[in-house]
N, C-alpha and C positions, 0 to 999 in steps of 0.2 A: 262304778264298781272298782274297788282297789285290787290291783294285781299283786299277789303275794310273791315276794322273792326271798330266797335265802340270802342273808347278808354275808357277803364274803369279807374276810378279814382285810382291813387296811391299816397300815401304820405309817406315819410320816417317817421319812428317811432321816432320823435325828442325827445319826452319825455323819451323814453327808452334810447336814446343816452345820454341824460343829466344824467339820473339815473346811468348808467354804469360808466360814467366819475367820478361822485361823489363817487360811491362805491369803485372805484379803485384809489381814491385819485389823480386824474389828477392834475398835477402841472407842468407848463412849463414857462420858463422865457420869451419866445416870445409871447405866447398866453394865456390869462386868460380863465377861464371856461366860463365866460360871453361872451367873444369875440368868443370862439369856438362855443357856441350855436348860436350866431348870424350868423356866417359863415355857419354853417350847414343848418340853415333856408334859407339863401340866395341861397345855392346850390340846396336845395330842390325846391325852387320856380322856379329857372331857369330850372332845369332838367325836372320838371313835365310840364312846359309850353312850352318848346322849344325842348327838346330831346325826351320825351316820345311820342309826336304825330308822330314822324318819325317811330315808331315801330307799327306793324311789317313792314318789309322793302321789297323793290323790290330786285331782284337779281343783282349781279354784272355784268358788261359788260367786256368781255375779248376779245381783238383783238389779235389772235395768229399769225398774220402777223407782226404787229407793236410791239407785245409783251407788250401791255399796258393794265392796268386794271382801269376801272372807277367805282366809287361808285355811287349808285343811287342819284337822284336829291335831293338836300337839305343838303347832308352830308358835302360837301366841305365848304359850307357857315357856317354851325353850328360849324365845326372844327375851322375855322378861328376865329369865334366869341369867342369860348371857350379859344383859345390861347390868344386872346386879353384881356380876363378877367383873365388870369393867371392860368387857370385850369391845364395846363401842368407843371407848375413850382411850385405848392403848396408845395410839400414836400422837394424840393431841398434846400440846404443851401443858405443863402443870399450871401455867398462868391462867388458863381458861378452864381448869378442872380436869384436864387429862392426866394420863399416867406418865407422859414424857418418854415413852418407849421409842427408840430411834426407828426410822423407817426401814433400815437394813434388817431389823428384827421383825417389825410388824409385817413386812412383805412375806416372811416365812410363816407367820401366824395366819395371814391371809391365805396362803397356799393350803395350809392344813384345813381351814374352814371350807375353802372352795372345793377341795378334793372330796370332802365329806358331803357337801351339798351346795353346789355353786349357785343355783338359781335362787335359793334362800338368801345367800350372802350378798347378792346383788343389791338388795335394798339397804343393807347395812353399809356397804361400801359407798353408795351414793350419798348417804347422810354424812359419812366421814368426809367426802369430797366437798359437800356443801358447807361444812364447817370451815374448811380451809378458805373458801371464797368469802364467806361472811366475815370471818375473822380478819381477813386482809383488807376488804373494801367496805364493810358495813359501818354505818354510823354507830356512835356509842349507844344511842337509844335502841337501835335494832339489836345490837349485841347484848345489851343488858336484858332485853325482852326474850330473846330466842336462843342465844348461843349456849348457855349452860344446859338447857333441856336437850339441845341437839347433841351435845357432847356426852351426856349421860344416857341418851337413847330414848328418853320419854317423848321426844319430838323427832319425827322423821323428816328427811329432806328429799326433794325430787328435783329433776333438771328438765325444764320445759323449753325446748329449743325450736324444733322444726314444725312445719305445717304441711298440709296435704299437697300443696302446689309447689313447694320449694325444695324438699329433700335436703341436699347438702348446701345449697345456695341460700344461706340465712339472710342475705341482703333482700330477699324477696318476701320476707314475712310481712303479714298484714295486721297482726295483733297491735292494738292501740292502747296507749296509756294516756288518759285524760286527766290533767292536773285538777285537783280539788283542794279544799282547805286542809292541808296537812297530810294528804295522801293522794293516790292516783286511782282512777277507775280503770280496771284492766278489762278489755274486750277482745276476744279472739278464741280460736280453736287450735289446740296443740295435739300432735299425734306422736305415737311411739314413746310414751312417757312411762319409763320403768318405775314400778311401784308408785304410780301416780295416785292410786287409791288402794287402801288395804286396812286391815283391822289390827295390825301389830301395835300401833299407837293411836291415840284418839285424834291427835292433831298432826298435820303434815305441812311443812313449810316449803311451798313450791318456789323455786327460783325461775322466773319467767322472763323471756326476752320479748320486748315490745317496743313500739316506736312512739315517741312524743309527737304532738300535732305539727310542730315546726321542725321535725327531724330532717337531716339531709338524706338524700337518696342512698339506697344500698346499705352495705354493712357498716358504713360510718355513721348511720343514723339509728343504731340499735342501743337500747338501754336495758338494764337488768333490774328486776323488781322482786322483792320478797312478798309472796301472796299466800297467807296462811289459810288452811281449810277452815279453821275456827278463829274468830277474832278474840281479843283479850277479854271481852265481856262475856264470852261463852257462846255468842250467837254464830250461826253458820254463815260463812262468807258465800258470795254469789258465784260459786263454781261447783262443778260436778264432773264425774266420770260418765261419759255417755256410751262408751263401748270398750270392749276388750279385744285385742288382736288374737286371732286363732293361729298359733305358731307351730312350727315343726317341733321345736324343743323348748326348754326353759319354761315349762308349763306352770311351774310354781310361782314364777315371776310375772305379776300382772303388768301387761303392756297396754297402756290406757290411751284413749282419746279423751282429752280434757277440755271442757267448755268453761271459759271465763266470761261471765255475763254481768259486767259491771262490778267485778270483785275488787275489794280494797287491797291495794298494794303499796309498798314503800320502796323508794329508789335505793339501790345498792350501788355505791360508787358515784361517778359523775354521769350527767346526762350524755347520751350518745357514745358512751365508752363501755357499753355493756359487754361486748365481746372480750375485752381485756379482763374483766372480772370473771366472766363465764369460763374462759379458757384456763384460768387457774384451777377451777373445778374439773373441767374436761380433761386436762392433761393428767391430773391425778387419777381420774377414772380410766384413762387410757393405759396407765401403768397397771392398774388393777385388772383390766381386761387382758393385757399381755400375760399377767400372772395366772389368769384363768387357763391359758394354754398350757402352762406348766402343770397346774394343779390337776386338771382333768386328764392329761396324758399320764401323770404319775399314777393315779388310781387305776386307770385302764391298763397300763403296762404291768402294774402289780398283779392284776387279775389274769392277764395273759401269761405272765411268768408262773403264777400259781397253777394254771392249767397245764403248762409245759412240764412243771415239776411233777405233777401227777403222772404224766406220760413218760417221765424220765428222759426228756428231750431238751436240747438247746435249739435256738433259732437265730439265724444270722440277722434277720430283719428286726428282731427285738433288740439285739446287741447294737445294731446300727441306730435304732431310735434312742437308746441310752447314750450313745456316743455324741449325739446332739443335745439330748435332754440335760445332761450333767453340766456342760458349760453354759447352757441357757439359764439355768438356775443361778450359776455364778454371776452371769451378766446382769440378772435381775437384782441381785444383792449389791453388786458394784454400782449400778445405776441409783439404787436407793441410798447408798452411801453418799453419792454426789448430791442427792436431795438433802440429806442430813447436813452436808457441808455447805449447802446453799450455792453450789456451783451450777446455777441455773442455765448458763450457756451450754455446758456439756449435757445437762439433763434435757434441754431442748433438742439437742442433736440425737440423743439416744431414744427419747420417748417414741417418736413415730417409727423408728427402726424396730424397737421391741414390740410395739403394738402390732405392727404388720407381720413381722417375721415369726414371732412367737405364737400368734393365733393360727397362722397357716401351718406352721410346723407342728403345733399341738394337735390340730385336726389330722394331719398326716400320721402322727404317732398313734392317735386313738384308732384311726382306720386300720393301721397295722395290727394293733392289739385286737381289734374287732375281727379281723380276718383270721387271726391265729387262735384267739381265745374264745370266740363265740361259736362253739360247735353245738350240734343238737344236744349232746350229752350234758353240757353245762349251761345251756341257754337260760334255764330258769333261775340260775344262781349268779351269773356273772353280770347280766344287764349292761354290758359294755356299750351296746347300741344307744342306751340312754345318755351316756357321757358324750357320744358323738353328736347326737342331735341337740344336746345342750350347748356343745362347743361351737357348732357350725355358725351360729349367729355372731360369734365374736369377731369374725372377719368383716362384719358389716357395721355393727353398732359402735358408737363413739368415734365415728369417722371411718369410712370404708378403708380397706387396705390400699386401694389405689390412691385415695386422698392422702394417706400417710406418706406414700412415696413422693407425691407432689409436694407435700409440706416439707419433707426432708430436702429434696433437690432444689425446689424453686424458692424456698424461704430460708430454711435453717443453714443450708450449705453455703450460699454466697454472703450471708449476713456478716457485716464488719470485715469485708474482704477475706472471707473464708477463715476467719480467726479461730472459730471453735474447732473445726476439724483439723486444722493445721496444728493447733495446740495439742489435741488428742494424739495425733500421729507422732508429734515430737515427744510427748510423755511416754508413749509406748516404745518407740524406737530407741530411746536412750536407756531403757532398762536392759540390764544384762540378761541374756538368755541363759538359764541354768544349764550347766554341763550335762546334768542327768536327763534333761528334757529330750525324750526319744524322737520327737517330731520336729527338731530344730530346722532341718533342711526343708521340710514341708512348710513350716511356718514362714520361713524366709521367702519361699516361692509364692505363697499366698499373699504375703505383704507386697511383693513385687508386682503381682498381677493386679492387686487392688490399687496400687499407685497408677497403673496404666488406666484402670477404669476411672479413677478420680481425675486424671489429666484430661481424659476425653470429655468427661462431664463438665469440667471447667471451660473447655473450649466451646462445647455446645451452649453453655449458659451465656457465653460472650457473643456467639455468632448465630445461634439458631435455637430459640427457646422452644419451638415446636419439637425439635429433636431431643432436647433435654427432657421435656415432659414425656415423650414417648419412651425414653430409656430409663426413666425414673425407677420403675419397679425392679429392673435388673441391677441398677446401682445399689438400691437399698439392700437387695439380697447379697450382693458382693460385699457390702459394708458389714452386714451381719455375720457373714462367714469369717471375715477378717477378725471381727471382735470376738467371735467364739474361739478362734485359734489363739487369740491373746488370752482368753480365759483358761484354755487348756494349759497354756504356759504357766499361769498362776496356780492352777489347781492340780497339776500333774503329780502323781505319786506312782511308784512301781506297781501298786495295787491295781490302778486303772490303766496300765500301759496299753493293753490290747484295745480298749475303747478309744484311747487317745490316738493311737495309730490309725485305727479304722476311720475315725472322724476326718483326719487330715488327708487320707487317701481319697475319701469321697468328696471332701470340700474342695480339694485342688481341682478335681474334674469339674465340679459345679462352677467354680469361679471362672474357669476357662470358657465355659459355655456362656456365662453372663458377659464376659469381656467380648466374646464374638458377637453377641447380640447388640452390645453397646456400639461396637465398631460398625455394625451394619446400619446403625442410625434409624431414621424414621420411615424409610421408604416402603417397607413391607406393610406398614399400617396406613400411612398417609396416602400412598398411591393406590390404595385399594378402591376399586371403582364401586360407586353406589349401586350400580345395577347388579353387582354380584350378590347383593342381599335379596 
């Protein structure tokens, strides 16, 4: 039974988008700032009129005999309309049929769409990520057969990684790929497959991790395969969805258990190099998930502000949320600019930071909005709780936030003798701090404390890896706070003076705590006796 809610008004913060793009000196040969603003307004008008009214949504229909999943009424039609308008192809290069919109703009388009209906957009974003991997590593034959349809949205994509016994440790996967004449037979079971089965498109191109018969042990023996739901002759491939997960939120997004029973697949990239290709897709998906934290907190905070406006009240906690929320969006656009500039070293450093910090902070902000805006009087119209339960999974999927911290500290930080972070610090520190920047003293204090955190982590990485791993989450958060302070330096105007000062007062206290925790090292955790459990 569908629960009827009054749809509260949402509008994308278009003026803020314009301000961020100006502050970060947006410049692209394909799209002018004026054209970008017009496009974002067009997306906002469409999304608020056509996509937002479908939220909240009915539940999926799953036929466990025919192994098919149907989305609620209205979604198939809206998906088709969005594809016809080019929504699926915005950020892809013109050379493969895309619109060539820079990622610095497409991330703002993503935010609008996810604010209006994040669970629905998950399927679209995975197809976009799959296109990137296929275009980078696929053979010319595979690209000719599948790429164009994925770009225009008539063919969906999915990402089939883990299995019931391995979780994060993909080196343990048991799925097999048996070489045949011109293809591979894929055997195995995959879990937690977002949009692994649905009726938005007839065909789905599954990107599946599996091992060849002679593959090395562990993660060095993983290969990547494209396994279509339907083959080119129209026949059904030997795969199906055997079950759907019953989740706390994101109910519109089918999370599937997929069975591959001798399905035909084709190798993407080199044998045993599947993770290299898959992580192209996954890292793009991680930025989308980080953006989800911004998108869902934006609509939740708007609803809470609307409620406070009716009461003619202000609230410190809502202001505090916006004090973080504004530079988070700036940092998302900045990171996507680095993607556009192909500065993959810096993107590699920023991606785990944004994925972890933005999803956690986004949930905090939605929780704040829920506490303030979800009263008995407006319960039937605000549905902020739905945004919270939709957002909560974001700290888990596409690599848990703990894994992101380990990725940042154990891989990205020391790579090439700390070159990426040292170059980032050099670039930031050589920039002149504007005289009008009200938080100059706070910013310099945060910079100093972050350097202390960084020096400690370098020492731990050289002397005690267990200590470095234990302190990784604290370092990631201290790094995020430093980056947000830098974004405030870029985005500051007298109009947002109060929020800028509020952020820096809070952030300085927080980074002091993280430094204390890093100084304490590993002993509080490592020395914890097993019998205490």
